[in-house]
RODO-2510 file (C-alpha; in nm, 4 decimals, decimal comma):
residues 73
     n   res          X          Y          Z
     1     m    -9,9822    17,9324    -7,9356
     2     l   -10,0081    17,8438    -7,6382
     3     a    -9,9783    17,4826    -7,7204
     4     t    -9,6661    17,4962    -7,8888
     5     i    -9,5164    17,6673    -7,5778
     6     m    -9,6196    17,3748    -7,3272
     7     r    -9,4914    17,1254    -7,5859
     8     y    -9,1600    17,2864    -7,5864
     9     f    -9,1933    17,3304    -7,2490
    10     w    -9,2748    16,9754    -7,1298
    11     f    -8,9614    16,8087    -7,4035
    12     f    -8,7281    17,0608    -7,2227
    13     f    -8,8438    16,9334    -6,8899
    14     c    -8,8647    16,5738    -6,9661
    15     l    -8,5099    16,6113    -7,1320
    16     s    -8,3575    16,7178    -6,8239
    17     l    -8,4711    16,4530    -6,6108
    18     l    -8,3023    16,2692    -6,8742
    19     a    -8,0081    16,4427    -6,8481
    20     a    -7,9779    16,4797    -6,4876
    21     c    -7,9483    16,0835    -6,4072
    22     q    -7,6030    15,9705    -6,4085
    23     p    -7,4765    15,6740    -6,2637
    24     v    -7,2163    15,6704    -5,9889
    25     k    -6,9087    15,5004    -6,0433
    26     p    -6,7603    15,3108    -5,7126
    27     w    -6,4263    15,5190    -5,7248
    28     q    -6,6364    15,8197    -5,7383
    29     r    -6,8536    15,7407    -5,4488
    30     g    -6,5411    15,8637    -5,2199
    31     s    -6,5513    16,2188    -5,3220
    32     l    -6,9764    16,2191    -5,3128
    33     a    -6,9279    16,1278    -4,9619
    34     s    -6,6987    16,4024    -4,8266
    35     e    -6,7456    16,6246    -4,5343
    36     q    -6,8412    16,9070    -4,7944
    37     m    -7,1421    16,7169    -4,9809
    38     q    -7,2923    16,6419    -4,6774
    39     l    -7,6555    16,7997    -4,6002
    40     y    -7,5468    16,8829    -4,2528
    41     q    -7,1624    16,9586    -4,2630
    42     g    -7,2013    17,0166    -3,8527
    43     s    -7,2398    16,7903    -3,5787
    44     l    -7,4451    17,0348    -3,3518
    45     q    -7,7009    17,1057    -3,6387
    46     s    -7,7412    16,7131    -3,6589
    47     s    -7,8095    16,7407    -3,2738
    48     l    -8,0576    16,9898    -3,3354
    49     d    -8,2355    16,8480    -3,5779
    50     d    -8,2304    16,5241    -3,3744
    51     h    -8,3939    16,7112    -3,0931
    52     v    -8,6832    16,8687    -3,2618
    53     y    -8,7510    16,5447    -3,4522
    54     f    -8,7839    16,3915    -3,1003
    55     s    -8,9688    16,6711    -2,9471
    56     k    -9,2320    16,6602    -3,2391
    57     e    -9,2503    16,2990    -3,2783
    58     a    -9,1700    16,1780    -2,9912
    59     a    -8,9549    15,9252    -3,1418
    60     s    -8,5658    15,9046    -3,1829
    61     g    -8,3277    15,7207    -3,3855
    62     g    -8,3938    15,5569    -3,7308
    63     y    -8,0467    15,6699    -3,8721
    64     g    -7,8407    15,4074    -3,7764
    65     v    -7,9529    15,0130    -3,8007
    66     a    -8,2139    14,9003    -3,9564
    67     a    -8,4990    14,7704    -3,7092
    68     g    -8,8523    14,7523    -3,6524
    69     g    -9,0340    15,0250    -3,4985
    70     c    -9,1751    14,8040    -3,1967
    71     g    -8,8231    14,7619    -3,0169
    72     c    -8,7739    14,4151    -3,1719
    73     n    -8,3993    14,4478    -3,3523
***
């Protein structure tokens, strides 16, 4: 009985993972990049998080330009 329930659980779990993967068309990316879809909607929250990361890790940046950690751009 338990094995059957677990089999159904994993089947529906895998099915839901497959259903959640949707390719994004180029014309849909504008709506996904809107202000309402951002994780942090305000610049204050973003700057506070940057301050916390800098204080804890003694590192800043990493969100604008792709460069090495050694300082050699």
